[in-house]
N, C-alpha and C positions, 0 to 999 in steps of 0.2 A: 691457342691456349690460353695467352694472356687475357684476351677479350672475354673467353668464358669465366676465369678467375676473377676478373674485375666484375663480372656481371653477377656472380654469386656473392661477392662481397657486398655489392650494391644491395642485393636482395636482403642479405643478412642485416645490413645497417638499417633498411627500410623496416623490416620486421620489429627490429629491437627498438627503433624509434616510435613505431606504432603503438608497441607494448607499453612504452614508456608514457605515452600520451594518454593511453585508456586506463592504466593503472589508478591514476588519481580520481577519476570519475567513479570507478568501482569501489575504491577505498573510501570516498566521501559521496555516498549517495544523496540525491537531492531528497527533500520532503515532499510529501503530496502537495503542500500548497505552493512549494517554489515550482513543481511540475506545472501547477495549474497557471502560474504566471507565464511559464515558457509555452503553454497550450494557447493561452489568450492571443499571444504574438502571432499565431498561425492561422486564427479564425478571423471571420467577417466580425466587425465592430459589434452588431447586434448580439451576436453568439458568445462574445467574451464575458467570463465570469458567471454564465448561466449554468451553474453545475448542478446536475441532477443527481450523480452519485460518483463516488471514488471507489476503486477495490484494488487490491493488490493480489498477486500470487503470493504463497508460502515463501518466506524467505530462505534462500539456500545457504548462505555464508553468514551466520549469526542472527540476530534478531531482527535486523531491518531489512524491510523488504526493498528489492531494487527492480521488481517489474510491476508496473502500475496501469490501470485503466481508468481514464476520466471521460465520464459521459456529460456532455453539454446538451442542453436544450438549443435545437437549431433549427428554426422554422422554416428554413429554406431547403430541409429535406423531407422526404416522404413521410418518415415516421417521427419528424421533429426531434431528431436527435443526432448526435456525431460524437464517435468516441475515438480518443486519442490513446495510442498504446506506447508506453515508454519502458525501455529497458536500459539499465545503468546509465541514467541521465540522457539518453538518446530517445528520439522520436523514432518508434519501428514501424508505425503504421497508423492510418486514418481509416476508419469505416463508417459507413451509415447503418447501424443495426437494424435488421429487420424484426422488429419487435411487434409481431402480429396480434398479440393479446392487448398491447397498450390502448388502442381505441375503445376497447371494452371496460377498461380500467379507470377511464377519466384522465384528464390532464395531469401530469405529474408536477409536482412542485420544485422549483429551484430553490436550493438550500441558500439563503440569504447570505452574504458576505459577513453581516453583523453576527451571525451565529457561527462563522468559521475562524474562531479566534485561537484554538487550540491545535496545533499541528501534529503531525503523525509521530515526529521524534519525542516531543512532550507527552503525548499519549502513551508512548512505549515505556517513558519514564514512570509515568504514573502507574500502568499496569504492573510493572515489575516490582513496584513498591507495595503491592496489595499483600495482605498479610499471608494470605494461602499460598503465595508463590514466591514471595521475596528470599527464601532460602533454598529455593529450587534452583538447579542449573537449567535456565531456558535455553532451548535450542534454535527455535523457529516461532515466527508469527505470520499471521495472515490478516489484513485489515480492511474494512469496510467503513465508509462514511456514507450513510443512507437514512432514509426515513424509518422510523420505528414507532408505530403507535402515536402518529401525528407529530412527531417530534424527531429533529435531527440527531443522530448519535454516532460515534465511533463504536464499531464492534471489532473487538480484537481476539482472534482465535490463537491459541498458545500450545506449542508443543514443548516438553521437557523431560527430564529424567524422573522416572518413577522412585519415590524415595526408598522403597525396599529393595528393588533389584537393579536400580540405575540404567533401566532400559528406557529408551524414548518411546514416549506415548503422547497422544493428544489429550491435553488437560481440560479444554473446555473454553468459555469465553468471558471476557469482561467488558462491559458497555460503559463508555466514558462520554460525558457531555463535550461537545465540540466549542461550546461557549462559555463554559467554566471550568472545565477540567474535573468536575465532580464524577467520582465513581457511582454510576447509576444503578449498575446489577452486576452481581458476580455469579456467573453460572459455571462453576467449575466442578469437576467430579471428585469427591473426596476418596472414592476408591482409587481412581487413576493417580491421585496425588500421594497414595500410600497412607492415608489416615484413617482413623476408625471412626472419626467424627469430625464435623466442621470447627474450625477455628472462628471466632468471632472478629470482625474488622475492628 
């Protein structure tokens, strides 16, 4: 009986400590570019920092995403790419995407490090300050760092409370330069924001 009791206490202690260790990571999610550094350490030298695109899942607890996918150019794979999946700061998986259409679309461009100056946390601050949404209770975001019309951009999709009824709704996207932090395009729905017409920036 004592052995069983001691075993249960040990299990409770283990779970408690495990939760205590995990909590800070969940409370302090790493930015996209911090995860790039983590990913670089896991790859062969010639694939490091060769970022093709970065994307997140919609955030679940607040505005900051905690699930990210980083796609690297890796010439040692069949389709020249390797994707790292991070969740709550931890590497969850590595795969070689079967991008069957890519050979017909031409070689993808790596997003140069000199253009990756504005990290995901700063981008969210910029987006939250846009006139159209700065007075709205934002619930969630989803982010992409990708090529758009020949230039690298951060695309941020937002969810928040509708002004008239308070219900959660998808609001649209804001595009931000990863090099300068400039807001490049605001593509938000005035109807979903609960406005009769656009505000100006």
